[in-house]
NUTORDO-220727 format. One record per atom (N, C-alpha, C, CB): x, y, z. Coordinates in steps of 0.2 Angstrom, whole numbers, padded with zeros to 4 digits, always signed. Glycine has a CB too. Example, Ala and Ser with C-alpha at 12.3 -4.5 7.8 and 13.67 -1.06 7.14 Angstrom:
2
+0066-0028+0039;+0062-0022+0039;+0066-0016+0039;+0057-0022+0045;+0064-0011+0035;+0068-0005+0036;+0064+0000+0039;+0070-0003+0029;
//
This chain:
323
-0137+1116-0869;-0133+1110-0865;-0137+1108-0859;-0126+1111-0864;-0139+1102-0858;-0143+1100-0853;-0138+1100-0846;-0146+1093-0854;-0142+1099-0840;-0138+1099-0834;-0134+1092-0834;-0143+1100-0828;-0137+1087-0836;-0134+1080-0836;-0128+1080-0840;-0139+1075-0839;-0128+1083-0846;-0122+1084-0850;-0116+1088-0846;-0123+1086-0857;-0118+1093-0843;-0114+1098-0840;-0110+1094-0834;-0117+1104-0837;-0113+1090-0830;-0110+1087-0824;-0106+1081-0826;-0116+1085-0820;-0107+1078-0832;-0103+1073-0834;-0097+1074-0838;-0107+1068-0839;-0096+1081-0840;-0090+1083-0843;-0084+1082-0839;-0091+1090-0846;-0078+1080-0842;-0072+1079-0838;-0069+1086-0836;-0067+1075-0841;-0066+1086-0830;-0063+1093-0827;-0057+1094-0831;-0062+1093-0820;-0055+1100-0832;-0049+1102-0836;-0045+1107-0831;-0051+1106-0842;-0039+1108-0833;-0034+1112-0830;-0031+1109-0823;-0038+1119-0828;-0030+1114-0819;-0026+1112-0812;-0031+1107-0808;-0024+1118-0809;-0037+1109-0808;-0042+1105-0804;-0042+1098-0806;-0049+1108-0805;-0042+1096-0813;-0042+1090-0815;-0036+1086-0814;-0043+1089-0823;-0030+1089-0813;-0024+1086-0811;-0023+1084-0804;-0018+1090-0813;-0026+1087-0799;-0025+1086-0792;-0028+1079-0790;-0028+1091-0788;-0025+1074-0787;-0027+1068-0785;-0032+1069-0779;-0022+1063-0783;-0037+1064-0779;-0042+1065-0774;-0041+1059-0769;-0049+1064-0777;-0039+1061-0763;-0037+1056-0757;-0042+1057-0752;-0030+1057-0755;-0044+1051-0749;-0049+1051-0743;-0045+1051-0737;-0054+1045-0744;-0047+1055-0732;-0044+1056-0726;-0047+1050-0721;-0046+1063-0722;-0042+1047-0717;-0044+1042-0713;-0049+1044-0707;-0038+1038-0710;-0053+1040-0704;-0057+1042-0699;-0053+1045-0693;-0061+1036-0696;-0056+1049-0689;-0053+1052-0684;-0050+1048-0679;-0058+1057-0680;-0053+1042-0677;-0050+1037-0672;-0044+1034-0674;-0055+1032-0670;-0043+1033-0681;-0037+1030-0684;-0032+1035-0683;-0038+1028-0691;-0033+1042-0684;-0028+1047-0684;-0025+1048-0677;-0031+1054-0686;-0030+1047-0672;-0028+1048-0665;-0024+1042-0663;-0034+1048-0660;-0026+1036-0665;-0022+1030-0664;-0015+1030-0667;-0026+1023-0666;-0015+1033-0673;-0008+1033-0676;-0004+1038-0672;-0009+1036-0683;-0006+1043-0669;-0003+1048-0665;+0000+1046-0658;-0007+1055-0664;-0005+1041-0655;-0004+1039-0648;-0002+1032-0648;-0010+1041-0644;-0001+1029-0653;+0001+1021-0652;+0007+1020-0649;+0000+1018-0659;+0012+1025-0648;+0018+1024-0645;+0018+1025-0637;+0023+1028-0648;+0012+1028-0635;+0011+1030-0628;+0011+1024-0623;+0005+1034-0627;+0008+1018-0625;+0008+1012-0620;+0015+1010-0619;+0004+1007-0623;+0019+1010-0624;+0026+1007-0624;+0030+1012-0619;+0030+1006-0631;+0029+1018-0620;+0033+1023-0616;+0030+1023-0609;+0031+1030-0619;+0024+1022-0608;+0022+1021-0601;+0024+1015-0597;+0014+1020-0601;+0025+1009-0601;+0028+1003-0598;+0035+1004-0597;+0027+0997-0603;+0038+1008-0601;+0046+1009-0600;+0047+1013-0594;+0049+1012-0606;+0042+1018-0592;+0043+1022-0587;+0042+1018-0580;+0038+1028-0587;+0037+1014-0580;+0035+1010-0574;+0039+1004-0573;+0028+1009-0574;+0043+1002-0578;+0047+0996-0578;+0052+0996-0572;+0051+0995-0584;+0056+1001-0571;+0060+1000-0565;+0057+0999-0558;+0064+1007-0564;+0051+1002-0557;+0047+1001-0551;+0044+0994-0551;+0042+1006-0550;+0041+0992-0556;+0038+0985-0556;+0044+0980-0555;+0035+0984-0563;+0049+0981-0559;+0055+0976-0558;+0058+0976-0551;+0061+0977-0563;+0059+0982-0548;+0061+0982-0541;+0056+0979-0536;+0062+0989-0539;+0049+0981-0537;+0044+0978-0533;+0044+0970-0533;+0037+0981-0535;+0045+0968-0539;+0045+0960-0540;+0051+0957-0537;+0044+0959-0547;+0057+0960-0539;+0063+0957-0537;+0064+0957-0529;+0069+0960-0540;+0063+0963-0526;+0065+0964-0519;+0059+0964-0514;+0068+0971-0519;+0053+0963-0517;+0047+0962-0512;+0043+0956-0513;+0043+0969-0512;+0040+0956-0519;+0036+0950-0521;+0039+0943-0521;+0032+0951-0528;+0045+0943-0524;+0048+0937-0524;+0051+0934-0518;+0054+0937-0529;+0054+0939-0513;+0056+0937-0507;+0050+0935-0502;+0059+0942-0503;+0044+0938-0503;+0038+0936-0500;+0035+0930-0502;+0032+0942-0501;+0036+0928-0508;+0034+0921-0510;+0038+0916-0508;+0033+0921-0518;+0045+0917-0508;+0050+0913-0505;+0048+0912-0497;+0057+0915-0506;+0047+0917-0494;+0046+0916-0487;+0039+0912-0485;+0045+0923-0483;+0034+0913-0489;+0028+0909-0489;+0030+0902-0490;+0023+0911-0494;+0034+0900-0495;+0035+0893-0497;+0040+0890-0491;+0039+0893-0503;+0045+0894-0489;+0050+0891-0484;+0047+0890-0477;+0056+0895-0484;+0041+0894-0476;+0038+0893-0470;+0035+0886-0469;+0032+0898-0469;+0034+0882-0474;+0031+0875-0474;+0037+0870-0475;+0026+0874-0479;+0043+0872-0474;+0049+0868-0475;+0053+0868-0469;+0052+0869-0481;+0057+0863-0468;+0063+0862-0464;+0069+0863-0467;+0063+0856-0459;+0073+0868-0466;+0079+0869-0470;+0085+0866-0467;+0080+0876-0471;+0090+0864-0471;+0096+0862-0468;+0101+0867-0466;+0100+0857-0473;+0106+0866-0462;+0111+0871-0460;+0114+0875-0465;+0116+0868-0455;+0116+0871-0471;+0119+0875-0476;+0115+0875-0483;+0126+0871-0478;+0111+0870-0484;+0107+0870-0490;+0102+0864-0490;+0111+0869-0497;+0097+0865-0494;+0092+0860-0495;+0086+0861-0490;+0095+0853-0493;+0081+0858-0491;+0075+0859-0487;+0070+0853-0488;+0071+0865-0489;+0066+0852-0483;+0061+0846-0483;+0054+0849-0481;+0063+0841-0478;+0049+0847-0485;+0043+0849-0484;+0040+0846-0478;+0038+0848-0491;+0037+0850-0474;+0034+0848-0467;+0027+0850-0466;+0039+0849-0461;+0025+0854-0471;+0018+0857-0470;+0018+0862-0465;+0013+0851-0468;+0013+0862-0460;+0011+0867-0455;+0015+0866-0449;+0004+0868-0454;+0020+0861-0449;+0023+0859-0442;+0027+0865-0439;+0028+0854-0444;+0030+0870-0443;+0033+0876-0440;+0028+0880-0437;+0036+0880-0446;+0022+0881-0439;+0017+0885-0436;+0015+0881-0429;+0011+0886-0440;+0014+0875-0429;+0013+0871-0423;+0018+0872-0418;+0012+0863-0425;+0024+0872-0420;+0030+0873-0415;+0030+0880-0413;+0036+0871-0419;+0028+0885-0417;+0028+0892-0414;+0023+0892-0409;+0027+0896-0420;+0017+0890-0410;+0012+0891-0405;+0012+0886-0399;+0005+0890-0408;+0017+0882-0399;+0019+0878-0393;+0026+0880-0390;+0019+0871-0395;+0029+0885-0392;+0035+0888-0390;+0034+0893-0385;+0039+0890-0396;+0036+0892-0378;+0035+0897-0373;+0040+0903-0375;+0037+0894-0366;+0045+0902-0378;+0050+0908-0380;+0046+0913-0385;+0056+0905-0383;+0042+0910-0389;+0038+0914-0394;+0033+0918-0390;+0035+0910-0399;+0030+0915-0385;+0025+0919-0381;+0028+0924-0377;+0021+0914-0376;+0034+0923-0374;+0038+0928-0370;+0040+0934-0375;+0044+0925-0367;+0042+0932-0381;+0044+0938-0386;+0037+0942-0388;+0047+0935-0392;+0032+0938-0388;+0026+0942-0390;+0023+0946-0384;+0020+0936-0391;+0024+0944-0378;+0022+0949-0373;+0027+0955-0372;+0023+0945-0366;+0034+0953-0373;+0038+0959-0373;+0037+0964-0379;+0045+0956-0374;+0035+0962-0385;+0033+0966-0390;+0027+0970-0389;+0032+0962-0397;+0022+0967-0385;+0016+0970-0384;+0017+0976-0378;+0011+0965-0381;+0021+0974-0374;+0023+0979-0369;+0027+0985-0372;+0027+0976-0363;+0031+0984-0376;+0035+0989-0380;+0030+0993-0384;+0040+0986-0384;+0025+0990-0387;+0020+0993-0391;+0016+0998-0387;+0016+0988-0395;+0014+0995-0381;+0010+0999-0376;+0014+1006-0374;+0009+0995-0370;+0020+1005-0373;+0024+1011-0371;+0024+1016-0377;+0031+1009-0369;+0024+1013-0383;+0024+1018-0389;+0018+1021-0390;+0026+1014-0395;+0012+1018-0388;+0006+1021-0389;+0005+1026-0383;+0000+1016-0388;+0007+1025-0377;+0007+1030-0372;+0011+1036-0373;+0009+1026-0366;+0016+1036-0378;+0020+1041-0379;+0017+1046-0384;+0027+1039-0381;+0012+1044-0387;+0008+1048-0392;+0006+1055-0389;+0003+1045-0396;+0003+1055-0383;+0001+1061-0380;+0007+1066-0379;-0003+1060-0374;+0013+1063-0377;+0019+1067-0376;+0020+1071-0383;+0025+1063-0374;+0020+1067-0388;+0021+1070-0395;+0016+1076-0397;+0021+1065-0400;+0010+1075-0395;+0005+1080-0396;+0007+1086-0392;-0002+1077-0394;+0008+1085-0386;+0010+1091-0382;+0016+1095-0384;+0011+1089-0374;+0021+1091-0386;+0027+1094-0389;+0026+1098-0396;+0033+1089-0390;+0021+1095-0400;+0020+1098-0406;+0016+1104-0405;+0015+1093-0410;+0011+1104-0400;+0008+1111-0398;+0012+1116-0396;+0002+1109-0393;+0017+1114-0392;+0022+1119-0389;+0026+1122-0395;+0026+1116-0384;+0028+1117-0400;+0033+1120-0405;+0029+1123-0411;+0036+1114-0408;+0022+1123-0410;+0018+1127-0415;+0016+1134-0412;+0012+1123-0416;+0019+1136-0406;+0017+1142-0403;+0021+1148-0407;+0019+1142-0396;+0017+1152-0409;+0019+1158-0413;+0023+1163-0408;+0014+1162-0416;+0029+1165-0411;+0033+1170-0407;+0038+1167-0402;+0028+1174-0403;+0038+1160-0402;+0043+1157-0398;+0050+1158-0401;+0041+1149-0397;+0054+1160-0396;+0061+1161-0399;+0065+1155-0400;+0065+1165-0393;+0069+1155-0405;+0073+1149-0408;+0068+1143-0409;+0078+1147-0402;+0063+1144-0412;+0058+1139-0414;+0061+1134-0419;+0051+1142-0416;+0064+1137-0424;+0067+1132-0429;+0072+1128-0426;+0070+1136-0434;+0076+1130-0421;+0081+1127-0418;+0078+1121-0414;+0086+1131-0413;+0073+1122-0410;+0070+1117-0406;+0067+1112-0411;+0064+1120-0402;+0064+1113-0416;+0062+1108-0421;+0067+1104-0423;+0058+1112-0427;+0073+1107-0425;+0078+1103-0427;+0081+1098-0422;+0084+1108-0430;+0081+1101-0416;+0084+1096-0410;+0079+1090-0409;+0084+1101-0404;+0073+1091-0410;+0068+1086-0409;+0068+1081-0414;+0061+1089-0408;+0070+1083-0420;+0070+1079-0426;+0077+1075-0427;+0069+1083-0432;+0082+1077-0424;+0089+1075-0425;+0089+1067-0424;+0094+1078-0420;+0086+1064-0418;+0086+1057-0417;+0083+1053-0423;+0082+1055-0411;+0078+1056-0427;+0075+1053-0433;+0080+1051-0438;+0069+1056-0435;+0085+1056-0439;+0090+1055-0445;+0096+1053-0443;+0091+1062-0448;+0097+1051-0436;+0103+1048-0434;+0103+1040-0435;+0104+1049-0426;+0108+1037-0437;+0108+1030-0438;+0106+1026-0432;+0116+1028-0440;+0102+1021-0433;+0100+1017-0427;+0106+1014-0423;+0096+1011-0430;+0112+1012-0427;+0118+1009-0424;+0121+1014-0419;+0123+1007-0429;+0121+1021-0421;+0124+1026-0417;+0119+1027-0411;+0125+1032-0421;+0113+1027-0412;+0108+1028-0406;+0109+1022-0401;+0101+1028-0409;+0109+1016-0404;+0109+1010-0399;+0116+1010-0395;+0109+1004-0403;+0122+1012-0398;+0128+1011-0395;+0129+1017-0390;+0134+1012-0400;+0126+1023-0392;+0127+1029-0387;+0122+1027-0381;+0124+1035-0391;+0116+1025-0382;+0112+1024-0376;+0114+1018-0372;+0105+1023-0378;+0118+1013-0375;+0121+1008-0371;+0126+1010-0367;+0124+1002-0376;+0130+1015-0369;+0135+1018-0364;+0131+1022-0359;+0139+1023-0369;+0126+1026-0361;+0123+1030-0356;+0119+1025-0350;+0117+1034-0359;+0117+1020-0352;+0114+1015-0347;+0119+1011-0344;+0109+1011-0351;+0125+1011-0345;+0130+1007-0342;+0129+1007-0334;+0137+1008-0344;+0129+1001-0331;+0128+1002-0324;+0134+1004-0320;+0126+0995-0321;+0140+1003-0323;+0146+1005-0319;+0149+1012-0320;+0152+1000-0321;+0149+1014-0326;+0151+1021-0328;+0147+1025-0333;+0158+1020-0331;+0141+1023-0333;+0136+1026-0337;+0134+1033-0335;+0129+1022-0338;+0132+1038-0339;+0131+1045-0337;+0124+1045-0333;+0130+1049-0344;+0119+1040-0335;+0113+1041-0331;+0114+1039-0323;+0108+1036-0334;+0118+1033-0322;+0120+1032-0315;+0124+1037-0312;+0123+1025-0315;+0128+1040-0316;+0133+1045-0313;+0129+1051-0310;+0138+1047-0318;+0123+1053-0314;+0119+1058-0312;+0115+1056-0306;+0114+1060-0318;+0113+1050-0306;+0109+1048-0300;+0113+1048-0294;+0106+1041-0301;+0120+1046-0295;+0124+1046-0289;+0125+1053-0286;+0131+1043-0291;+0125+1058-0290;+0125+1065-0287;+0120+1066-0282;+0125+1070-0293;+0114+1063-0283;+0109+1065-0278;+0108+1059-0273;+0102+1066-0282;+0113+1054-0273;+0113+1049-0268;+0109+1043-0270;+0110+1052-0262;+0108+1042-0276;+0104+1036-0278;+0109+1031-0282;+0098+1038-0283;+0108+1025-0280;+0113+1020-0283;+0109+1017-0289;+0115+1014-0278;+0110+1018-0295;+0107+1016-0301;+0108+1009-0302;+0109+1020-0307;+0103+1005-0305;+0104+0998-0307;+0108+0997-0313;+0097+0995-0307;+0109+0991-0315;+0112+0989-0321;+0106+0989-0326;+0116+0983-0321;+0105+0994-0330;+0099+0995-0333;+0098+0990-0339;+0098+1002-0337;+0103+0988-0342;+0102+0983-0348;+0104+0976-0346;+0107+0985-0353;+0106+0975-0340;+0107+0968-0337;+0102+0966-0332;+0114+0968-0334;+0098+0970-0330;+0093+0968-0325;+0086+0967-0329;+0092+0974-0320;+0083+0961-0328;+0077+0959-0331;+0071+0964-0329;+0075+0952-0330;+0072+0967-0323;+0066+0972-0321;+0066+0978-0325;+0067+0973-0314;+0072+0980-0328;+0072+0987-0331;+0074+0987-0338;+0078+0991-0327;+0076+0981-0341;+0079+0981-0348;+0074+0983-0353;+0082+0974-0349;+0068+0981-0352;+0063+0982-0357;+0060+0989-0357;+0056+0977-0356;+0060+0992-0351;+0058+0999-0350;+0064+1003-0353;+0057+1001-0343;+0070+1002-0352;+0076+1005-0355;+0075+1005-0362;+0082+1003-0352;+0074+1000-0365;+0074+0999-0373;+0068+1003-0375;+0073+0992-0375;+0062+1003-0372;+0056+1006-0374;+0057+1014-0374;+0050+1005-0369;+0061+1016-0369;+0062+1024-0368;+0066+1026-0374;+0066+1025-0362;+0071+1022-0376;+0075+1024-0382;+0071+1024-0388;+0081+1019-0383;+0067+1019-0389;+0062+1018-0395;+0058+1024-0395;+0058+1012-0395;+0055+1026-0390;+0051+1032-0390;+0055+1039-0392;+0048+1033-0383;+0061+1039-0389;+0065+1045-0390;+0067+1045-0397;+0071+1045-0386;+0068+1040-0400;+0071+1040-0407;+0065+1041-0412;+0074+1033-0409;+0059+1040-0411;+0053+1041-0415;+0049+1047-0413;+0049+1035-0415;+0051+1051-0408;+0047+1056-0406;+0047+1062-0411;+0049+1059-0399;+0053+1063-0413;+0053+1069-0418;+0049+1068-0424;+0060+1070-0420;+0049+1062-0427;+0045+1061-0433;+0038+1061-0432;+0046+1053-0436;+0035+1059-0426;+0028+1060-0424;+0027+1067-0423;+0027+1056-0418;+0031+1071-0420;+0030+1078-0419;+0029+1082-0426;+0036+1081-0415;+0033+1080-0431;+0033+1083-0438;+0026+1082-0441;+0038+1081-0442;+0024+1076-0440;+0017+1074-0443;+0012+1078-0439;+0016+1067-0442;+0012+1078-0433;+0007+1082-0429;+0007+1089-0430;+0008+1080-0421;+0013+1092-0431;+0014+1099-0433;+0010+1101-0439;+0021+1101-0433;+0011+1096-0444;+0007+1097-0450;+0000+1097-0449;+0009+1092-0456;-0003+1092-0445;-0010+1092-0443;-0012+1098-0440;-0011+1086-0439;-0008+1101-0435;-0010+1107-0431;-0010+1113-0436;-0005+1109-0426;-0006+1114-0441;-0006+1119-0445;-0012+1119-0450;+0001+1120-0449;-0015+1113-0451;-0021+1113-0455;-0027+1115-0452;-0021+1106-0458;-0027+1116-0445;-0033+1118-0442;-0034+1125-0443;-0032+1116-0434;-0040+1127-0445;-0041+1134-0447;-0041+1138-0440;-0049+1135-0449;-0037+1144-0441;-0036+1149-0435;-0043+1152-0433;-0031+1154-0437;-0048+1152-0437;-0054+1155-0435;-0057+1152-0429;-0059+1155-0441;-0056+1145-0429;-0059+1141-0423;-0056+1144-0416;-0057+1134-0424;-0050+1145-0416;-0046+1148-0410;-0048+1155-0409;-0039+1147-0411;-0049+1159-0414;-0052+1166-0413;-0059+1166-0410;-0051+1170-0420;-0063+1162-0413;-0070+1161-0410;-0070+1159-0403;-0074+1157-0414;-0065+1154-0401;-0065+1152-0394;-0062+1157-0390;-0060+1146-0394;-0058+1161-0392;-0055+1167-0388;-0060+1172-0387;-0049+1170-0392;-0064+1174-0392;-0070+1178-0391;-0075+1176-0386;-0073+1180-0398;-0076+1169-0386;-0080+1166-0381;-0077+1166-0374;-0083+1160-0383;-0071+1168-0373;-0068+1168-0367;-0065+1161-0365;-0073+1169-0361;-0064+1156-0369;-0061+1150-0368;-0053+1151-0367;-0062+1145-0373;-0051+1147-0362;-0044+1147-0360;-0040+1143-0364;-0043+1146-0353;-0033+1143-0364;-0029+1138-0368;-0030+1131-0367;-0022+1140-0367;-0031+1129-0360;-0032+1122-0359;-0039+1120-0362;-0032+1121-0351;-0044+1124-0361;-0051+1122-0364;-0050+1122-0371;-0056+1126-0361;-0047+1126-0374;-0046+1127-0381;-0042+1120-0384;-0042+1133-0384;-0037+1118-0380;-0033+1112-0382;-0038+1106-0382;-0028+1111-0377;-0042+1105-0377;-0046+1099-0377;-0052+1099-0381;-0048+1098-0370;-0055+1105-0382;-0061+1106-0386;-0060+1107-0394;-0065+1111-0383;-0054+1110-0396;-0053+1111-0403;-0047+1107-0405;-0052+1119-0403;-0041+1108-0402;-0035+1105-0405;-0036+1097-0405;-0029+1107-0401;-0037+1094-0399;-0037+1087-0399;-0043+1084-0404;-0039+1085-0392;-0049+1086-0404;-0054+1083-0408;-0052+1084-0416;-0060+1086-0407;-0049+1090-0418;-0048+1091-0425;-0041+1088-0427;-0047+1099-0426;-0037+1086-0422;-0031+1083-0423;-0031+1075-0423;-0026+1085-0418;-0037+1073-0422;-0038+1065-0422;-0036+1062-0428;-0045+1064-0420;-0037+1064-0434;-0035+1061-0440;-0028+1060-0440;-0038+1064-0446;-0024+1065-0439;-0017+1065-0439;-0014+1060-0433;-0013+1071-0438;-0018+1061-0427;-0016+1056-0422;-0017+1049-0423;-0020+1058-0415;-0022+1048-0427;-0024+1041-0429;-0018+1038-0434;-0031+1040-0433;-0016+1042-0438;-0011+1040-0443;-0004+1039-0439;-0009+1045-0448;-0003+1043-0434;+0003+1043-0430;+0003+1036-0426;+0004+1049-0425;-0003+1035-0423;-0003+1028-0419;-0002+1022-0424;-0010+1028-0416;-0005+1023-0430;-0004+1017-0435;+0003+1016-0436;-0008+1018-0441;+0007+1021-0438;+0014+1020-0439;+0018+1018-0433;+0017+1026-0443;+0016+1021-0427;+0020+1019-0421;+0019+1012-0419;+0017+1024-0416;+0013+1010-0420;+0012+1003-0418;+0015+0998-0422;+0004+1001-0418;+0015+0999-0429;+0019+0995-0434;+0026+0995-0433;+0017+0997-0441;+0029+1001-0431;+0036+1002-0430;+0038+0998-0423;+0038+1009-0429;+0034+0998-0418;+0035+0995-0412;+0035+0987-0413;+0030+0997-0407;+0030+0985-0417;+0030+0978-0418;+0036+0975-0422;+0023+0976-0422;+0039+0979-0426;+0045+0977-0430;+0052+0979-0426;+0045+0981-0436;+0052+0980-0420;+0058+0982-0416;+0063+0977-0416;+0056+0985-0409;+0069+0978-0418;+0074+0973-0418;+0081+0976-0417;+0074+0969-0425;+0082+0982-0420;+0089+0984-0420;+0091+0987-0413;+0090+0990-0425;+0087+0990-0409;+0088+0992-0403;+0090+0986-0398;+0083+0996-0400;+0086+0981-0398;+0087+0975-0394;+0094+0972-0396;+0081+0970-0395;+0095+0971-0402;+0101+0968-0405;+0107+0972-0402;+0101+0968-0412;+0107+0979-0403;+0113+0983-0401;+0114+0984-0394;+0112+0990-0405;+0108+0985-0390;+0109+0987-0383;+0109+0981-0379;+0103+0992-0382;+0106+0976-0380;+0105+0970-0376;+0110+0965-0378;+0098+0967-0376;+0109+0962-0384;+0114+0957-0386;+0112+0950-0384;+0121+0959-0384;+0115+0945-0388;+0114+0938-0387;+0117+0935-0380;+0117+0934-0392;+0122+0938-0377;+0125+0936-0371;+0123+0939-0365;+0133+0937-0372;+0118+0943-0366;+0115+0947-0360;+0110+0942-0356;+0111+0953-0362;+0111+0941-0349;+0107+0937-0345;+0099+0940-0345;+0109+0937-0338;+0098+0946-0347;+0092+0949-0347;+0088+0949-0354;+0092+0956-0344;+0091+0945-0358;+0088+0945-0365;+0081+0942-0365;+0093+0941-0370;+0080+0938-0361;+0073+0935-0361;+0068+0940-0359;+0073+0929-0356;+0070+0945-0356;+0065+0950-0354;+0064+0956-0359;+0067+0953-0347;+0068+0956-0364;+0069+0961-0369;+0068+0958-0376;+0075+0965-0369;+0068+0952-0377;+0067+0949-0384;+0061+0950-0387;+0068+0941-0383;+0061+0953-0393;+0055+0954-0397;+0054+0949-0402;+0055+0961-0400;+0048+0949-0406;+0047+0944-0411;+0052+0944-0416;+0040+0945-0414;+0054+0950-0419;+0059+0950-0424;+0066+0948-0422;+0059+0957-0427;+0067+0949-0415;+0074+0947-0413;+0073+0939-0413;+0075+0950-0406;+0068+0936-0411;+0067+0929-0411;+0068+0926-0418;+0060+0927-0408;+0065+0930-0423;+0066+0928-0430;+0073+0928-0432;+0062+0933-0434;+0077+0933-0429;+0084+0933-0431;+0088+0927-0428;+0087+0940-0428;+0086+0926-0421;+0089+0920-0418;+0088+0914-0422;+0087+0920-0411;+0082+0912-0423;+0080+0906-0426;+0083+0906-0434;+0073+0905-0427;+0083+0911-0437;+0086+0911-0444;+0093+0911-0445;+0082+0916-0448;+0096+0916-0441;+0103+0918-0443;+0108+0915-0437;+0104+0925-0443;+0106+0913-0432;+0111+0910-0427;+0110+0902-0426;+0110+0913-0420;+0103+0900-0427;+0102+0893-0426;+0101+0890-0433;+0096+0892-0422;+0101+0894-0438;+0100+0892-0445;+0094+0888-0447;+0106+0888-0447;+0088+0890-0443;+0082+0886-0444;+0078+0891-0449;+0078+0884-0438;+0079+0891-0455;+0076+0896-0460;+0068+0895-0460;+0079+0896-0466;+0066+0889-0460;+0059+0887-0461;+0055+0890-0455;+0058+0880-0462;+0058+0889-0449;+0055+0892-0443;+0055+0899-0443;+0058+0889-0436;+0060+0902-0445;+0061+0909-0445;+0056+0912-0450;+0068+0912-0447;+0055+0909-0456;+0050+0911-0461;+0043+0911-0458;+0050+0907-0467;+0041+0906-0454;+0035+0905-0451;+0034+0911-0446;+0034+0898-0448;+0039+0913-0442;+0038+0918-0438;+0037+0925-0441;+0045+0919-0433;+0040+0926-0447;+0039+0932-0451;+0032+0932-0453;+0044+0932-0457;+0029+0926-0455;+0022+0926-0458;+0017+0928-0452;+0020+0920-0461;+0019+0925-0446;+0015+0926-0440;+0015+0933-0438;+0017+0922-0434;+0021+0936-0439;+0022+0944-0437;+0017+0948-0442;+0029+0946-0437;+0018+0946-0448;+0014+0949-0453;+0006+0949-0452;+0015+0947-0460;+0004+0943-0450;-0003+0942-0448;-0005+0947-0442;-0005+0935-0447;+0000+0947-0437;-0002+0951-0431;-0002+0958-0433;+0004+0950-0426;+0002+0961-0437;+0002+0968-0439;-0004+0969-0443;+0008+0969-0443;-0006+0965-0447;-0012+0966-0451;-0019+0966-0446;-0013+0960-0456;-0019+0961-0441;-0025+0961-0437;-0025+0967-0433;-0024+0955-0433;-0019+0969-0430;-0019+0975-0426;-0021+0981-0430;-0012+0976-0422;-0018+0982-0436;-0020+0988-0440;-0028+0988-0442;-0016+0988-0446;-0030+0982-0443;-0037+0981-0444;-0042+0984-0438;-0039+0974-0447;-0040+0981-0432;-0043+0983-0426;-0043+0991-0425;-0040+0980-0420;-0037+0994-0427;-0037+1001-0426;-0041+1005-0431;-0029+1003-0427;-0042+1002-0437;-0046+1005-0442;-0053+1004-0440;-0045+1002-0449;-0055+0999-0437;-0062+0998-0434;-0064+1003-0429;-0063+0991-0432;-0059+1004-0424;-0060+1008-0418;-0060+1015-0420;-0055+1006-0413;-0056+1017-0425;-0056+1024-0427;-0062+1028-0428;-0051+1025-0433;-0067+1024-0430;-0074+1027-0431;-0077+1030-0425;-0079+1022-0434;-0075+1027-0419;-0078+1030-0413;-0074+1036-0410;-0077+1024-0408;-0068+1037-0412;-0065+1043-0409;-0061+1048-0414;-0060+1041-0404;-0061+1046-0420;-0058+1051-0425;-0063+1055-0428;-0054+1046-0431;-0062+1061-0428;-0067+1066-0431;-0064+1070-0437;-0069+1072-0425;-0068+1069-0442;-0066+1072-0449;-0070+1078-0450;-0066+1067-0455;-0067+1083-0453;-0071+1090-0454;-0077+1088-0459;-0067+1095-0456;
//
């Protein structure tokens, strides 16, 4: 029997009964296994995307649109183009609020070294009740702004406030801190610094603990004292964290509203010396019902925050040291 005849003979038995099926390519098998993953991924991110769109993107788009309109007291609007922005930059009240916000921001930046010193002290090993001190410094951060504003309003009271009572013990007649235009902005700034100091300290503590201890051991072997070690090792290596703290501190100061609203109020004769940009936004939008003007103020504030943040990122190349 020839080889040709042998290969052409039909197969018999179990082998001839088994059907022959071709397996699909590997990419088709992988697609069949994972074709449900995109839907699952979209389902997982849907709550975040919906929340971002409904609570952030849509209100931002509305603010942009209404900044070019003049709104009625109760409803309706009229398209007026850039007139709101023209009115803003011709409004002396806006410039006063801008100056007040800049001064408050300056106080906030000046308080960053205080946070650095406190963080270094709280990072000292062997300090008794160290955890208790850290909790005490952080308490203002988790306290409601309303409670902070009302308590400090009582402390600053010119007639029966605790601060003036303490000054009277040493023979000093304290002023009306929140009703005197000379002191009201400083008083509000001190509370703003106090309420954010603990958060800045926590961030700086994290930065301090990331510095290798070998640097301090080498400095100690070289005979460097604590002050020299602080300025030659701690401060330079802490600059990335310090930069981040300054960014969030400046943004927070530019958005100050609640302390002015709670501690000063609309009927205070010294309001003009403490009014911030966001308080002006509240006045125009919710007391004078000029929503278009308020929307324009919000956009101007956003631009100011963006410009200030960009300048900080530009300047950080000159003083921030990365390992």
